[in-house]
C-alpha positions in Angstrom: 85.8 -133.5 143.4 88.1 -130.6 143.1 86.8 -127.2 142.5 88.0 -125.3 139.6 89.1 -121.9 140.7 88.0 -118.9 138.6 90.4 -116.1 138.1 88.3 -113.0 137.3 91.3 -111.0 136.5 91.9 -113.1 133.5 88.6 -111.9 131.9 89.3 -109.1 129.4 85.9 -107.4 130.3 86.6 -107.4 134.0 90.2 -106.5 133.6 89.3 -103.3 131.8 89.1 -100.3 133.9 85.4 -98.9 134.0 85.0 -95.0 134.1 83.4 -93.8 137.3 81.1 -91.3 135.5 79.2 -94.1 133.6 78.0 -95.7 136.8 77.0 -92.4 138.2 75.1 -91.5 134.9 73.1 -94.7 135.2 72.2 -94.1 138.7 71.2 -90.5 137.9 69.1 -91.6 134.9 67.2 -94.0 137.1 66.7 -91.3 139.8 65.5 -88.9 137.1 63.1 -91.4 135.8 61.6 -91.8 139.3 61.4 -88.0 139.6 59.5 -87.7 136.3 57.1 -90.5 137.2 56.5 -88.9 140.6 56.0 -85.5 138.9 53.5 -87.0 136.4 51.7 -88.8 139.3 51.4 -85.5 141.1 50.3 -83.6 138.0 47.6 -86.2 137.3 46.3 -86.7 140.8 46.9 -83.3 142.4 47.4 -80.3 140.0 45.4 -81.2 136.9 43.1 -84.0 137.9 39.8 -82.5 136.5 40.2 -84.2 133.0 40.7 -87.7 134.5 37.9 -87.1 137.0 35.6 -86.2 134.2 36.5 -89.3 132.3 35.9 -91.4 135.4 32.5 -89.8 135.9 31.6 -90.4 132.2 32.1 -94.1 132.8 30.6 -94.5 136.2 28.7 -91.3 137.3 25.3 -90.5 135.9 22.8 -87.7 136.3 19.4 -89.3 136.6 16.5 -87.1 135.6 13.6 -86.8 138.0 10.5 -86.2 135.9 8.2 -83.5 136.8 4.5 -84.1 137.0 2.8 -82.3 134.1 0.2 -79.8 135.0 -3.6 -80.5 134.6 -5.9 -78.9 132.0 -9.2 -77.9 133.6 -12.4 -76.6 132.2 -14.0 -73.4 133.5 -15.7 -75.2 136.4 -12.5 -77.0 137.5 -13.4 -80.4 135.9 -10.3 -82.3 134.5 -9.8 -82.3 130.8 -6.3 -83.7 131.0 -4.1 -85.1 133.8 -1.0 -87.2 134.4 -0.9 -90.6 136.1 2.2 -92.6 137.0 3.1 -95.0 134.2 6.4 -96.8 134.6 8.4 -97.6 131.6 10.0 -101.1 131.2 13.7 -101.4 130.1 16.3 -104.1 130.2 20.0 -105.0 130.2 20.0 -107.9 127.7 23.4 -109.2 128.8 22.2 -109.6 132.4 19.3 -111.8 131.4 20.1 -115.5 131.8 17.9 -116.8 129.0 19.4 -120.3 129.2 17.7 -120.8 132.5 14.2 -122.5 131.9 12.7 -120.5 134.9 13.9 -117.2 133.4 12.5 -118.1 130.0 9.1 -118.8 131.6 9.2 -115.4 133.4 10.1 -113.6 130.2 7.0 -115.2 128.6 4.9 -113.8 131.4 6.4 -110.3 130.9 5.6 -110.4 127.2 2.0 -111.5 128.0 1.6 -108.8 130.6 2.8 -106.2 128.1 0.6 -107.6 125.3 3.6 -107.9 123.1 4.0 -110.6 120.4 6.6 -113.0 121.8 8.9 -112.6 118.7 8.8 -108.9 119.1 9.7 -109.2 122.7 12.5 -111.6 122.0 13.9 -109.4 119.2 14.5 -106.6 121.7 16.6 -108.9 123.9 18.5 -110.8 121.2 21.6 -108.7 121.2 23.4 -109.7 124.4 26.0 -106.9 124.0 23.3 -104.3 124.7 23.4 -102.7 128.1 20.1 -100.8 127.7 17.0 -101.3 125.6 13.4 -100.0 126.0 10.9 -102.8 126.3 7.7 -100.7 126.5 7.1 -97.1 127.5 4.4 -96.0 129.9 2.6 -99.1 131.0 -0.3 -99.1 133.5 0.9 -99.2 137.1 -0.8 -102.5 138.0 1.0 -104.2 135.1 4.3 -102.7 136.2 3.7 -104.0 139.8 3.2 -107.5 138.4 6.3 -107.3 136.3 8.3 -106.1 139.3 6.9 -109.0 141.5 8.6 -111.5 139.0 11.9 -110.3 140.3 13.5 -110.9 137.0 17.3 -110.0 136.8 18.0 -107.7 133.8 14.4 -106.2 133.6 14.1 -102.8 135.2 11.6 -99.9 135.5 11.7 -96.2 135.3 9.1 -93.9 136.7 7.3 -91.8 134.0 3.9 -90.2 133.6 1.2 -90.7 131.1 -1.6 -88.3 130.1 -5.3 -89.2 130.5 -8.1 -87.4 128.8 -11.5 -88.0 130.5 -13.6 -86.2 127.9 -12.1 -88.3 125.1 -12.9 -87.4 121.5 -15.4 -84.7 122.5 -12.6 -82.3 123.6 -9.7 -83.8 121.6 -9.2 -80.7 119.3 -9.2 -78.5 122.4 -6.8 -80.2 124.7 -4.7 -82.0 122.0 -2.1 -84.6 123.3 1.5 -85.2 124.2 4.1 -87.6 122.8 5.8 -90.4 124.8 8.3 -87.9 126.1 5.4 -85.9 127.6 5.9 -82.9 125.2 2.7 -81.3 123.8 2.0 -82.0 120.2 -1.4 -80.4 119.5 -4.0 -78.1 121.1 -3.6 -76.7 124.6 -0.9 -79.3 125.3 1.2 -77.6 122.7 0.3 -74.0 123.2 1.0 -74.1 126.9 3.7 -76.8 126.9 6.2 -74.7 128.8 3.8 -73.9 131.6 2.4 -77.5 131.8 5.7 -79.3 131.6 7.3 -77.8 134.7 11.0 -78.5 135.3 12.6 -81.8 135.7 14.8 -82.5 138.7 18.1 -84.4 138.8 20.0 -86.8 141.0 23.8 -87.6 140.7 24.6 -91.3 141.2 27.5 -93.8 140.7 26.7 -96.8 138.6 28.6 -100.0 138.2 29.5 -101.4 134.8 26.1 -103.0 134.5 24.2 -99.8 135.0 23.1 -100.4 138.5 23.1 -97.6 141.0 25.8 -98.1 143.7 25.4 -94.8 145.6 24.2 -91.3 145.4 26.6 -88.4 145.2 26.0 -84.7 145.6 22.7 -82.9 146.3 19.4 -84.0 144.7 17.5 -81.3 142.8 13.8 -81.9 143.2 11.5 -81.5 140.2 9.2 -78.5 139.8 5.7 -79.8 138.8 3.9 -78.0 135.9 1.2 -75.4 136.4 -2.5 -76.2 135.9 -4.2 -74.4 133.0 -7.8 -73.5 133.4 -9.7 -73.0 130.1 -12.8 -71.0 129.3 -14.3 -74.1 127.8 -17.3 -75.7 129.6 -16.9 -79.5 129.3 -20.7 -80.0 129.4 -21.3 -77.5 126.6 -18.4 -79.0 124.7 -19.7 -82.5 125.0 -23.3 -81.6 123.9 -22.0 -79.5 121.0 -19.8 -82.4 119.8 -22.7 -84.9 120.2 -25.1 -82.9 118.2 -22.5 -82.1 115.5 -21.6 -85.8 115.2 -25.3 -86.7 114.8 -25.8 -84.1 112.2 -22.7 -85.1 110.1 -23.9 -88.7 110.2 -27.5 -88.0 109.4 -26.5 -85.7 106.5 -23.9 -88.2 105.3 -21.5 -85.3 105.4 -17.7 -85.3 105.2 -17.1 -83.3 108.4 -18.4 -80.5 110.6 -17.5 -77.9 113.2 -19.1 -76.0 116.0 -17.9 -72.8 117.8 -19.6 -71.4 120.9 -18.5 -68.0 122.2 -19.6 -66.1 125.3 -20.9 -62.9 123.8 -20.2 -60.9 127.0 -16.7 -62.1 127.9 -15.3 -63.4 124.6 -14.6 -66.7 126.1 -14.6 -69.9 124.1 -17.2 -72.2 125.6 -16.9 -74.9 123.1 -14.9 -75.8 120.0 -15.8 -79.1 118.5 -15.0 -80.9 115.2 -16.1 -84.2 113.7 -14.5 -86.5 112.8 -12.4 -86.6 115.9 -10.1 -88.9 117.8 -9.4 -90.3 121.3 -6.2 -88.3 122.5 -4.6 -91.2 124.4 -5.4 -93.9 121.8 -4.0 -92.5 118.6 -3.3 -95.7 116.6 -4.1 -95.3 112.9 -4.7 -91.5 113.4 -5.4 -89.7 110.1 -5.1 -86.1 109.2 -8.8 -85.9 108.7 -9.4 -86.7 112.3 -6.5 -84.6 113.6 -7.4 -81.3 111.8 -9.0 -78.6 113.9 -11.3 -77.5 111.1 -12.9 -74.6 113.0 -9.6 -72.9 113.0 -7.7 -74.3 110.1 -10.2 -74.7 107.3 -11.1 -71.5 105.4 -13.9 -71.0 102.9 -15.9 -68.2 101.3 -18.4 -67.1 104.0 -21.2 -66.6 101.6 -24.5 -65.1 102.9 -23.2 -64.7 106.5 -21.4 -61.6 105.2 -24.7 -59.9 104.1 -25.4 -58.6 107.7 -21.9 -57.1 107.7 -22.5 -55.4 104.4 -25.7 -53.9 105.7 -24.1 -52.8 108.9 -21.3 -50.9 107.3 -23.8 -49.2 105.0 -25.9 -48.2 108.0 -22.8 -46.9 109.8 -21.8 -44.9 106.7 -25.3 -43.3 106.5 -25.9 -44.7 103.0 -29.1 -46.6 103.9 -31.6 -47.0 106.7 -33.4 -50.3 107.7 -36.4 -49.1 105.8 -34.6 -48.0 102.6 -36.1 -49.7 99.6 -33.9 -51.8 97.3 -35.1 -52.9 93.9 -34.0 -56.5 93.2 -36.3 -57.3 90.1 -36.0 -59.4 88.1 -33.9 -61.5 90.5 -30.7 -61.1 88.5 -28.0 -58.4 87.8 -25.5 -58.1 85.0 -22.1 -56.8 86.1 -18.8 -57.0 84.2 -19.9 -59.9 82.0 -21.2 -61.8 85.0 -24.8 -62.6 86.1 -25.5 -62.4 89.7 -28.8 -64.1 90.7 -31.3 -64.6 93.5 -33.1 -67.9 94.0 -36.4 -66.0 93.5 -37.5 -62.6 92.1 -38.1 -60.8 95.4 -39.1 -57.5 93.7 -38.7 -54.4 95.9 -37.2 -55.1 99.4 -36.4 -53.0 102.3 -32.8 -53.3 103.7 -34.4 -55.5 106.4 -36.0 -57.6 103.7 -32.6 -58.1 101.9 -31.3 -59.9 105.0 -34.5 -61.7 105.7 -34.7 -63.1 102.2 -31.0 -63.3 101.7 -31.0 -61.4 98.4 -27.7 -61.4 96.6 -28.9 -58.7 94.2 -30.0 -56.5 97.1 -26.6 -57.0 98.9 -24.6 -56.0 95.9 -26.7 -52.9 95.3 -26.1 -51.9 98.9 -22.4 -52.5 98.6 -22.3 -50.2 95.5 -23.2 -47.3 97.7 -19.8 -47.6 99.3 -16.1 -47.5 98.2 -13.9 -50.5 98.3 -11.7 -48.8 100.9 -14.7 -48.4 103.3 -15.6 -52.1 102.9 -12.0 -53.2 103.4 -11.6 -51.1 106.5 -14.7 -52.7 108.1 -13.7 -56.3 107.1 -10.2 -55.7 108.6 -11.7 -54.2 111.8 -13.8 -57.4 112.2 -10.7 -59.6 111.9 -11.0 -60.8 108.3 -7.7 -61.3 106.6 -5.9 -61.5 109.9 -4.8 -64.4 112.1 -7.1 -64.7 115.2 -5.4 -63.5 118.4 -6.1 -66.7 120.3 -3.7 -68.8 122.5 -4.1 -71.8 120.2 -2.0 -73.4 117.4 -3.1 -73.7 113.8 -5.4 -70.7 113.5 -5.2 -69.4 109.9 -5.3 -65.9 108.4 -7.9 -66.4 105.6 -7.8 -64.2 102.5 -8.7 -60.6 102.0 -7.0 -58.9 99.1 -6.0 -55.2 99.2 -8.9 -53.0 98.3 -6.9 -51.3 95.5 -7.0 -54.5 93.5 -10.8 -55.0 93.6 -12.7 -54.9 90.4 -16.4 -53.7 90.5 -17.7 -57.3 90.2 -15.4 -58.4 93.0 -16.7 -55.6 95.3 -20.2 -56.8 94.4 -19.5 -60.4 95.2 -17.8 -59.6 98.4 -21.1 -58.1 99.6 -22.6 -61.6 99.7 -19.4 -63.4 100.8 -17.5 -64.4 97.7 -13.9 -63.3 96.9 -12.7 -63.5 100.4 -12.2 -66.5 102.8 -12.4 -67.0 106.5 -12.6 -69.8 109.1 -15.7 -70.6 111.1 -14.0 -69.3 114.2 -13.3 -65.9 112.4 -17.0 -65.7 111.3 -18.2 -66.3 114.9 -15.8 -63.8 116.3 -16.9 -61.1 113.8 -20.4 -61.4 115.1 -19.4 -60.3 118.5 -19.6 -56.8 117.0 -23.4 -57.3 116.6 -23.8 -59.0 120.0 -21.7 -56.6 122.0 -23.4 -53.3 120.9 -21.1 -52.7 118.0 -17.7 -53.4 119.5 -15.8 -56.5 118.5 -14.2 -58.0 121.6 -11.1 -60.2 121.9 -11.6 -63.9 122.3 -9.8 -66.2 124.7 -9.4 -69.9 125.3 -8.5 -69.2 129.0 -11.0 -68.5 131.7 -11.5 -64.7 131.8 -12.0 -62.9 135.1 -11.9 -59.4 133.6 -14.3 -57.6 131.3 -12.9 -57.4 127.8 -12.1 -54.1 126.1 -13.7 -54.0 122.7 -13.0 -52.0 119.6 -16.0 -50.1 118.3 -16.9 -50.9 114.7 -20.6 -50.0 114.7 -22.8 -47.8 116.8 -25.0 -49.5 119.4 -28.2 -48.5 117.5 -26.9 -50.0 114.2 -25.8 -53.1 115.9 -29.2 -53.5 117.4 -30.8 -52.9 114.0 -28.8 -55.7 112.5 -29.7 -58.0 115.4 -33.4 -57.3 114.6 -32.6 -58.3 110.9 -30.9 -61.5 112.0 -34.0 -62.3 114.1 -36.1 -61.8 111.0 -33.9 -64.1 109.0 -34.3 -66.8 111.6 -38.1 -66.2 111.9 -41.1 -66.8 109.7 -40.4 -65.9 106.1 -36.7 -66.0 106.6 -34.1 -68.5 105.4 -33.2 -70.0 108.8 -36.4 -70.8 110.5 -35.0 -74.1 111.8 -32.7 -72.2 114.0 -35.5 -71.2 116.4 -35.5 -72.5 119.9 -38.1 -73.0 122.6 -38.1 -70.1 125.1 -35.3 -68.0 123.6 -35.2 -65.5 120.9 -32.5 -66.1 118.2 -31.0 -64.4 115.3 -28.6 -65.6 112.7 -27.7 -66.0 109.1 -27.4 -69.2 107.1 -25.1 -69.7 104.2 -24.7 -72.3 101.4 -21.9 -72.4 98.8 -20.4 -74.7 96.2 -17.0 -75.9 97.3 -14.0 -74.7 95.5 -12.1 -77.3 93.4 -8.9 -75.9 91.9 -9.8 -72.6 90.2 -13.5 -73.4 89.9 -16.4 -74.7 91.9 -17.8 -78.2 92.2 -21.3 -78.5 91.0 -22.3 -81.2 93.5 -20.2 -80.4 96.6 -21.5 -77.8 99.1 -20.6 -76.4 102.4 -23.5 -75.2 104.7 -23.2 -73.1 107.8 -25.2 -71.0 110.2 -23.9 -68.2 112.5 -26.1 -66.5 115.1 -26.7 -65.4 118.6 -29.3 -65.5 121.4 -31.2 -64.0 123.2 -31.5 -61.1 120.8 -32.1 -58.2 123.2 -29.0 -59.1 125.3 -27.0 -61.8 123.5 -25.2 -64.2 125.8 -23.7 -66.6 123.3 -22.7 -66.7 119.7 -22.8 -70.0 117.9 -21.3 -71.0 114.5 -22.0 -74.2 112.8 -20.4 -75.7 109.6 -21.4 -78.9 107.8 -19.0 -79.9 105.1 -20.3 -81.7 102.0 -23.7 -82.9 103.1 -24.8 -85.6 100.6 -28.3 -86.5 101.6 -29.8 -83.9 99.3 -30.4 -81.4 102.1 -27.3 -79.2 101.7 -28.8 -75.7 102.4 -27.4 -74.0 105.6 -30.9 -73.4 106.9 -31.6 -77.2 106.8 -28.2 -78.8 107.5 -26.6 -76.4 109.9 -29.5 -74.4 111.5 -30.9 -77.3 113.5 -27.6 -77.9 115.2 -27.4 -74.2 116.0 -30.9 -74.5 117.6 -30.1 -77.4 119.8 -26.7 -76.1 121.0 -28.2 -72.6 121.7 -31.1 -74.0 123.8 -29.0 -76.4 125.8 -26.1 -73.9 126.4 -28.4 -71.1 127.6 -30.1 -73.5 130.0 -26.7 -74.7 131.4 -25.7 -71.0 131.8 -29.0 -70.4 133.7 -30.1 -67.7 131.3 -33.8 -67.0 131.8 -36.0 -67.5 128.8 -37.2 -64.4 127.1 -40.1 -66.0 125.0 -43.3 -67.3 126.4 -44.3 -69.2 123.3 -42.9 -72.0 121.2 -41.3 -71.0 117.9 -42.7 -71.8 114.6 -41.9 -75.4 113.6 -41.3 -75.7 109.8 -41.2 -78.9 107.8 -39.4 -77.5 104.7 -36.3 -75.4 104.9 -35.6 -72.6 102.4 -32.2 -71.2 101.8 -30.1 -69.3 99.3 -27.8 -71.2 96.9 -25.1 -68.6 96.9 
């Protein structure tokens, strides 16, 4: 077969003469392209690689938080009120779980059972296979977490976290409060001192693969700084006993709620602060506002007859009366500004001491009329009324005390026996430190106090002692609070009973009863305030509903504090309480 020869010179394209510059231009263009690519590579990898490194780190590098152990909350004796325990949280990568495998499905059922989760709820969390992270359950008990880990189930992982435990339960709930699932304080001391308790989380830089698994650690590990312990002034034994007696009284009186405050009259420390109804801090399912509210600090009401000793004290201090000054209260009622102010009985002529002992409204208003509104307002303010309590605790309210210039004569009169202003039980108990501490009101604290408090003088020591004697009379035979007496200890205090406010008026069948006092009388060690809200068993007077709780709490607390008895005889036991209505 003969080959056909090709004559290239016959092609018009090849026959044309190509310019030399064009081939050089093409070669130069290719060379320039390589230079540009090399320059770009150098720019990206050498000169300006931070952006791309950041993008790579975003996809593969992670900073893992190393949680700090939250500090403990301790009572004054070092007993634990709140602490943290290891409680791993269970999470999953749904796309890693091979749910087609019968063995895997069986293990998943075991996990759901261990976590006490309905199977359908458990499956719902895993149904989206595109998810690379989902929480299954936060903060499970460590034994449960160990059983889940033993199943060695691919796609199910754990993260170390901490859970709070509250050994005193509902008795101290309103003191310690609680934290949320992220371990941040939400109520009580947990909230007030959250920054100190929380500490500072550490960190660890790691490289993860696309499935979220740690491949290696990079950089230095920053260890966590555990939170500080907080030691309170509260005595857990006093707290439990006060709560127990309050709960029993609220139940027995078929009341809506109640509160107790116990203060150290020498140091200003809060020994107990209890409310009922309460809640269990680490089991808050179906928690209601009624349970959560710290009524001793948040609920305000007209103090009623507990203000009468203050009215007498300011009149003594101003030199307008003496304990023996006679006050005419007949015929048991007084007309003022179109209003009738009444006593429960016609007490006739009473001494100033008798006004407190019998709790005479007419007597109190006649004493108040000897002073100016400005003088009364100054004393109320000095005792903390109309001001937010200076205590390291959330939710404390101000109460209401209107400017003295707006007072009408009838309002000045009603304030003498506790109407026209409002305060919390905590404010009432605090104001009585002026009587217990020889006329000086002292600051209160929820933290253990190692230093003697510096008080602000409101009354002279002699006038404070005179009022204490009157309070002893009010709690003794012939007084309105005889059920406040205790065995072995002298007590003094004042009861109060008032119709509850509803809108702009007062409910005819709803009452609030309270009792505030101190013991022993000569040298008071504690001040106790008790409030019972809406007793509905027919016994709604403060001397009947609240005074017995005061008696039991005082006696038990003084024994716990090793205070020696100052009485050698038993107190008078009464069968029928008497109290004022307003």
